[in-house]
ROMAR-654227 format. One line per 3 residues: number of its first residue (from 1); for each residue y, z, x of N, C-alpha, C. Coordinates in nm, 2 decimals. Atoms other than C-alpha are relative to their C-alpha. Example, Ala and Ser with C-alpha at 12.3 -4.5 7.8 and 13.67 -1.06 7.14 Angstrom:
1) -0.12 0.00 0.09 -0.45 0.78 1.23 0.12 0.00 0.09 | -0.11 0.00 -0.09 -0.11 0.71 1.37 0.11 0.08 -0.08
This chain:
1) -0.12 -0.06 -0.05 11.00 15.18 11.40 -0.03 0.10 0.12 | 0.02 -0.09 -0.12 11.02 15.36 11.74 0.05 0.14 -0.03 | -0.04 -0.14 0.02 11.04 15.73 11.75 0.11 0.03 0.11
4) -0.12 -0.03 -0.09 11.37 15.86 11.90 -0.02 0.14 0.05 | 0.01 -0.13 -0.06 11.34 16.15 12.14 0.13 0.03 0.07 | -0.13 -0.04 -0.06 11.65 16.34 12.24 -0.03 0.11 0.10
7) 0.02 -0.10 -0.10 11.65 16.54 12.56 0.13 0.08 0.00 | -0.12 -0.08 -0.01 11.88 16.84 12.56 -0.02 0.12 0.09 | 0.01 -0.11 -0.09 11.95 17.13 12.79 0.02 0.13 -0.09
10) -0.01 -0.13 0.07 11.90 17.49 12.66 -0.01 0.11 0.11 | 0.01 -0.12 -0.09 11.92 17.83 12.82 -0.10 0.09 -0.05 | 0.11 -0.09 0.04 11.62 18.06 12.81 0.03 0.14 0.06
13) -0.01 -0.14 -0.04 11.66 18.44 12.83 -0.07 0.08 -0.11 | 0.08 -0.08 0.10 11.44 18.70 12.67 0.09 0.11 -0.06 | -0.07 -0.11 0.07 11.59 18.93 12.41 -0.10 0.08 -0.07
16) 0.10 -0.09 0.06 11.40 19.23 12.28 0.01 -0.01 -0.15 | 0.00 -0.01 0.15 11.30 19.26 11.91 0.07 0.13 -0.04 | -0.06 -0.12 0.05 11.45 19.52 11.69 -0.09 0.11 0.01
19) 0.08 -0.13 0.00 11.33 19.88 11.69 -0.12 -0.01 -0.09 | 0.14 0.00 0.07 10.96 19.91 11.58 -0.06 -0.13 -0.03 | 0.06 0.13 0.00 10.90 19.54 11.61 -0.05 -0.04 0.13
22) 0.04 0.06 -0.12 10.71 19.35 11.87 0.03 -0.15 -0.01 | -0.03 0.15 0.00 10.78 18.99 11.98 -0.12 -0.07 0.06 | 0.11 0.09 -0.05 10.51 18.72 12.02 0.07 -0.13 0.04
25) -0.05 0.12 -0.04 10.64 18.44 12.23 -0.12 -0.10 0.03 | 0.11 0.10 -0.02 10.42 18.12 12.23 0.07 -0.13 0.05 | -0.04 0.13 -0.05 10.44 17.79 12.41 -0.12 -0.08 0.01
28) 0.11 0.09 -0.01 10.22 17.49 12.41 0.03 -0.11 0.11 | -0.02 0.10 -0.10 10.16 17.23 12.68 -0.10 -0.11 -0.01 | 0.09 0.12 -0.01 10.01 16.88 12.70 0.03 -0.07 0.13
31) -0.01 0.08 -0.12 9.95 16.70 13.03 -0.05 -0.14 -0.04 | 0.04 0.13 0.06 9.95 16.34 12.89 -0.10 -0.08 0.08 | 0.09 0.08 -0.08 9.78 16.17 13.18 -0.14 0.06 0.02
34) 0.13 -0.06 -0.01 9.50 16.42 13.18 -0.06 0.03 -0.15 | 0.04 -0.03 0.14 9.49 16.48 12.80 -0.03 0.15 -0.01 | 0.03 -0.15 -0.01 9.48 16.86 12.88 0.10 0.07 -0.09
37) -0.08 -0.07 0.09 9.61 17.09 12.61 -0.02 0.15 0.02 | 0.01 -0.14 -0.01 9.69 17.46 12.65 0.11 0.07 -0.07 | -0.11 -0.08 0.06 9.90 17.74 12.50 0.00 0.13 0.07
40) -0.01 -0.13 -0.06 10.03 18.06 12.64 0.09 0.09 -0.09 | -0.07 -0.09 0.09 10.15 18.37 12.46 0.01 0.14 0.07 | -0.02 -0.14 -0.05 10.29 18.72 12.54 0.05 0.08 -0.11
43) -0.05 -0.10 0.10 10.35 19.02 12.32 0.06 0.11 0.07 | -0.08 -0.10 -0.06 10.62 19.26 12.42 0.07 0.08 -0.10 | -0.07 -0.08 0.10 10.79 19.55 12.25 0.15 0.00 0.03
46) -0.14 0.00 -0.01 11.16 19.63 12.21 0.05 0.07 0.13 | -0.04 -0.06 -0.13 11.16 19.83 12.54 -0.04 -0.09 0.12 | 0.04 0.10 -0.10 11.04 19.52 12.73 -0.13 0.04 0.06
49) 0.13 -0.03 -0.05 10.69 19.67 12.77 -0.10 -0.11 -0.03 | 0.10 0.09 0.01 10.41 19.43 12.83 -0.11 0.06 -0.09 | 0.11 -0.05 0.09 10.15 19.47 12.55 -0.13 -0.07 0.02
52) 0.12 0.09 -0.03 9.91 19.18 12.59 0.05 -0.14 0.01 | -0.03 0.14 -0.02 9.91 18.82 12.69 -0.14 -0.07 -0.01 | 0.12 0.08 0.00 9.66 18.54 12.64 0.04 -0.14 0.01
55) -0.01 0.14 -0.02 9.61 18.18 12.72 -0.11 -0.07 -0.08 | 0.10 0.08 0.07 9.43 17.92 12.52 -0.01 -0.13 0.07 | 0.03 0.14 -0.06 9.27 17.62 12.70 -0.08 -0.07 -0.10
58) 0.07 0.08 0.10 9.18 17.37 12.44 -0.07 -0.12 0.05 | 0.07 0.11 -0.06 9.05 17.12 12.69 0.07 -0.13 -0.03 | -0.06 0.13 0.02 9.11 16.75 12.61 0.04 -0.02 -0.14
61) -0.05 0.03 0.14 9.31 16.62 12.32 0.13 -0.07 0.01 | -0.13 0.07 0.00 9.63 16.46 12.22 0.10 0.07 -0.10 | -0.09 -0.06 0.10 9.78 16.70 11.96 0.04 0.14 0.05
64) -0.05 -0.13 -0.05 9.98 16.98 12.12 0.01 0.11 -0.11 | -0.02 -0.09 0.11 10.05 17.14 11.78 -0.12 0.09 -0.02 | 0.12 -0.08 0.02 9.69 17.25 11.76 -0.01 0.12 0.08
67) 0.00 -0.11 -0.09 9.72 17.47 12.06 0.10 0.10 -0.03 | -0.11 -0.10 0.03 10.05 17.62 11.97 -0.02 0.07 -0.14 | 0.04 -0.07 0.12 9.94 17.69 11.61 -0.11 0.10 0.02
70) 0.11 -0.10 -0.03 9.62 17.85 11.73 0.05 0.12 0.08 | -0.06 -0.11 -0.08 9.83 18.05 11.98 0.07 0.10 -0.09 | -0.07 -0.08 0.09 10.05 18.18 11.70 -0.10 0.09 -0.08
73) 0.09 -0.07 0.09 9.75 18.27 11.48 -0.08 0.11 0.09 | 0.07 -0.09 -0.08 9.55 18.43 11.77 0.09 0.12 0.04 | -0.10 -0.10 -0.04 9.86 18.62 11.88 0.02 0.10 -0.11
76) -0.01 -0.09 0.12 9.90 18.76 11.53 -0.12 0.09 -0.02 | 0.12 -0.08 0.01 9.54 18.87 11.52 -0.01 0.11 0.10 | -0.01 -0.10 -0.10 9.58 19.05 11.85 0.10 0.11 -0.03
79) -0.10 -0.10 0.04 9.90 19.22 11.73 -0.05 0.09 -0.11 | 0.05 -0.08 0.12 9.73 19.32 11.40 -0.11 0.10 0.05 | 0.11 -0.09 -0.05 9.42 19.46 11.59 0.06 0.11 0.08
82) -0.07 -0.11 -0.07 9.66 19.66 11.81 0.08 0.09 -0.08 | -0.07 -0.09 0.10 9.82 19.81 11.50 0.14 -0.04 -0.02 | -0.14 0.04 0.03 10.15 19.62 11.50 0.01 -0.08 -0.13
85) -0.02 0.06 0.13 10.27 19.52 11.16 0.13 -0.08 -0.02 | -0.13 0.07 0.00 10.62 19.39 11.24 0.00 -0.08 0.12 | 0.01 0.09 -0.12 10.59 19.09 11.46 0.10 -0.12 -0.02
88) -0.09 0.11 0.00 10.87 18.85 11.55 -0.07 -0.11 0.09 | 0.07 0.11 -0.07 10.71 18.51 11.65 0.11 -0.10 0.04 | -0.09 0.10 -0.05 10.91 18.27 11.87 -0.08 -0.11 0.05
91) 0.06 0.13 -0.05 10.80 17.91 11.92 0.10 -0.10 0.01 | -0.10 0.11 -0.01 10.99 17.61 12.04 -0.05 -0.13 -0.07 | 0.05 0.11 0.07 10.79 17.38 11.81 0.05 0.00 -0.14
94) -0.06 0.01 0.13 11.00 17.29 11.51 -0.10 -0.04 -0.10 | 0.10 0.05 0.09 10.71 17.11 11.35 -0.10 0.11 -0.04 | 0.09 -0.11 0.03 10.49 17.42 11.37 0.07 0.10 -0.09
97) -0.08 -0.09 0.09 10.76 17.64 11.22 0.00 -0.05 -0.14 | 0.00 0.06 0.14 10.79 17.40 10.93 -0.13 0.00 -0.07 | 0.13 -0.01 0.06 10.42 17.38 10.88 -0.04 0.14 -0.05
100) 0.04 -0.14 0.04 10.38 17.76 10.87 0.09 0.05 -0.11 | -0.09 -0.05 0.10 10.68 17.81 10.64 0.00 -0.07 -0.13 | 0.00 0.08 0.12 10.61 17.54 10.39 -0.14 -0.02 -0.05
103) 0.13 0.04 0.06 10.33 17.42 10.16 -0.06 -0.11 0.09 | 0.07 0.09 -0.08 10.06 17.22 10.34 -0.11 -0.07 -0.08 | 0.10 0.07 0.07 9.84 16.95 10.20 -0.14 0.04 0.05
106) 0.13 -0.03 -0.03 9.47 17.02 10.19 -0.06 -0.09 0.10 | 0.06 0.09 -0.09 9.39 16.71 10.39 0.08 -0.01 0.13 | -0.07 -0.01 -0.13 9.63 16.80 10.67 -0.10 0.04 0.11
109) 0.10 -0.03 -0.10 9.43 16.80 11.00 0.01 0.14 0.06 | -0.01 -0.14 -0.05 9.56 17.15 11.09 -0.01 0.10 -0.12 | 0.00 -0.08 0.12 9.51 17.29 10.74 -0.07 0.13 0.02
112) 0.07 -0.13 -0.02 9.25 17.55 10.84 0.07 0.10 0.08 | -0.07 -0.10 -0.08 9.46 17.71 11.11 0.12 0.05 -0.09 | -0.12 -0.04 0.08 9.77 17.71 10.88 -0.04 0.09 -0.12
115) 0.05 -0.08 0.11 9.57 17.85 10.59 -0.04 0.14 0.05 | 0.03 -0.13 -0.05 9.43 18.13 10.81 0.12 0.08 0.04 | -0.13 -0.06 -0.03 9.78 18.21 10.93 0.06 0.06 -0.13
118) -0.06 -0.04 0.13 9.91 18.23 10.57 -0.08 0.12 -0.06 | 0.08 -0.11 0.05 9.61 18.45 10.47 0.02 0.13 0.07 | -0.03 -0.12 -0.08 9.68 18.69 10.75 0.14 0.06 -0.04
121) -0.13 -0.05 0.05 10.04 18.72 10.63 -0.01 0.07 -0.13 | 0.01 -0.05 0.13 9.92 18.81 10.28 -0.11 0.10 -0.01 | 0.11 -0.10 0.01 9.67 19.08 10.37 0.03 0.11 -0.10
124) -0.02 -0.10 0.11 9.63 19.31 10.07 -0.01 0.15 0.06 | 0.02 -0.13 -0.05 9.55 19.61 10.29 0.11 0.06 0.08 | -0.11 -0.05 -0.08 9.86 19.63 10.50 0.11 -0.11 0.00
127) -0.11 0.09 0.00 10.20 19.47 10.54 0.02 -0.06 0.14 | -0.03 0.06 -0.13 10.26 19.22 10.82 0.14 -0.07 -0.03 | -0.13 0.07 0.02 10.63 19.13 10.84 0.02 -0.09 0.12
130) -0.02 0.10 -0.10 10.71 18.82 11.03 0.13 -0.06 0.00 | -0.12 0.08 -0.01 11.01 18.65 11.16 -0.04 -0.12 0.09 | 0.05 0.12 -0.07 10.91 18.30 11.27 0.12 -0.09 0.03
133) -0.12 0.08 -0.03 11.18 18.11 11.46 -0.03 -0.11 0.10 | 0.02 0.11 -0.09 11.20 17.78 11.64 0.09 0.02 0.12 | -0.07 -0.01 -0.13 11.32 17.89 11.98 -0.10 0.06 0.10
136) 0.08 -0.07 -0.11 11.15 17.98 12.31 0.10 0.07 0.08 | -0.10 -0.08 -0.08 11.33 18.27 12.48 -0.08 0.08 0.10 | 0.08 -0.08 -0.10 11.06 18.38 12.72 -0.06 -0.09 0.11
139) 0.04 0.08 -0.11 11.01 18.23 13.06 -0.15 0.03 0.04 | 0.14 -0.04 -0.02 10.68 18.42 13.09 -0.10 -0.09 -0.08 | 0.08 0.09 0.08 10.53 18.22 12.80 0.00 -0.14 0.05
142) -0.01 0.13 -0.06 10.66 17.90 12.96 -0.09 -0.01 0.12 | 0.09 0.01 -0.12 10.47 17.98 13.28 -0.14 0.02 -0.04 | 0.14 -0.02 0.03 10.16 18.11 13.12 -0.07 -0.12 -0.07
145) 0.06 0.12 0.06 10.11 17.79 12.92 -0.05 -0.09 0.10 | 0.05 0.09 -0.11 10.08 17.60 13.24 -0.12 0.06 0.07 | 0.11 -0.07 -0.06 9.84 17.86 13.38 -0.13 -0.03 -0.08
148) 0.11 0.02 0.10 9.62 17.80 13.07 -0.08 -0.13 0.04 | 0.07 0.12 -0.04 9.53 17.45 13.20 -0.11 0.02 0.10 | 0.09 -0.02 -0.11 9.35 17.60 13.50 -0.11 0.10 -0.04
151) 0.10 -0.10 0.04 9.15 17.86 13.30 -0.12 -0.06 -0.07 | 0.12 0.05 0.07 8.81 17.84 13.14 0.04 -0.03 -0.14 | -0.02 0.04 0.14 8.79 17.68 12.80 0.00 0.13 -0.09
154) -0.01 -0.11 0.09 8.88 17.91 12.51 0.12 0.09 0.02 | -0.12 -0.10 0.00 9.10 18.22 12.49 -0.03 0.10 0.12 | 0.01 -0.10 -0.11 9.16 18.44 12.80 0.11 0.10 -0.03
157) -0.09 -0.11 0.03 9.32 18.78 12.73 0.03 0.08 0.12 | -0.04 -0.08 -0.11 9.52 18.97 12.99 0.06 0.13 -0.05 | -0.06 -0.13 0.04 9.58 19.34 12.93 0.11 0.04 0.09
160) -0.11 -0.03 -0.10 9.80 19.36 13.24 0.06 -0.14 0.04 | -0.06 0.12 -0.04 10.04 19.10 13.36 -0.07 -0.06 0.13 | 0.05 0.06 -0.12 9.89 18.85 13.61 0.10 0.01 0.11
163) -0.09 -0.02 -0.12 10.04 18.90 13.96 0.09 -0.12 0.02 | -0.08 0.12 -0.02 10.17 18.54 13.97 0.13 0.01 -0.08 | -0.13 0.00 0.08 10.44 18.62 13.71 0.09 0.12 0.02
166) -0.08 -0.12 -0.02 10.58 18.94 13.85 0.15 -0.03 0.01 | -0.14 0.04 -0.01 10.91 18.77 13.95 0.06 -0.05 -0.13 | -0.05 0.05 0.13 10.94 18.59 13.62 0.02 0.12 -0.10
169) -0.01 -0.11 0.09 10.87 18.91 13.43 0.12 0.09 0.03 | -0.11 -0.08 -0.05 11.12 19.10 13.64 0.13 -0.07 -0.05 | -0.12 0.07 0.05 11.38 18.83 13.55 0.02 0.02 -0.14
172) -0.02 -0.03 0.15 11.31 18.87 13.18 0.05 0.14 -0.02 | -0.04 -0.14 0.01 11.35 19.25 13.22 0.15 0.01 0.02 | -0.14 -0.01 -0.04 11.69 19.19 13.39 0.09 -0.09 -0.08
175) -0.08 0.09 0.08 11.81 18.93 13.14 0.04 -0.13 0.07 | -0.03 0.12 -0.08 11.81 18.64 13.39 0.00 -0.13 -0.09 | 0.00 0.12 0.08 11.91 18.31 13.22 -0.04 -0.12 0.08
178) 0.05 0.12 -0.07 11.74 17.98 13.31 0.02 -0.12 -0.09 | -0.02 0.12 0.07 11.83 17.63 13.21 -0.13 -0.08 -0.01 | 0.12 0.07 0.02 11.55 17.42 13.06 0.03 -0.13 -0.08
181) -0.02 0.12 0.08 11.54 17.06 12.94 -0.11 -0.01 -0.10 | 0.09 0.01 0.11 11.37 17.02 12.60 0.02 -0.13 -0.07 | -0.01 0.12 0.08 11.29 16.72 12.39 -0.01 0.04 -0.15
184) 0.01 -0.01 0.14 11.33 16.69 12.02 -0.01 -0.13 -0.06 | 0.01 0.13 0.06 11.25 16.42 11.78 0.06 0.00 -0.14
């Protein structure tokens, strides 16, 4: 049976998290003809302050979920290390949100990343409150995921916003709305 893919239009605009929460926006990218996988993430607070951003260049592959799941997990580790315990995670990958919110079989190819994520959520030493939603509301994360393809392999952390995104970041600050075509299956 053929897989049915539906293309729909959505509007992207950044909304701040609630008071004393931070928001981790993640996005993944696969360039099919190159087999290049990357993920981009940004953490911002409720006052729209840039806290940290990172890109993951996974190199060659065919499973975009690996990059996006890794991005969620690495973003949570960065947030935890920075002292943030209330993190709203936004991803446009419905399959990743389902994987992280439900039980996963031991033989699932992404089990280790999913297990590490769930372990971080259940830390006995501190509370990490998460709100994981299937929506991408950050144009910065959309741009950064594409930047990831051109970076060195592995994780690149940016303490300050890259200069290439100043206009996009300014648009997010001002609440500019952008239309985007997304596919769902």
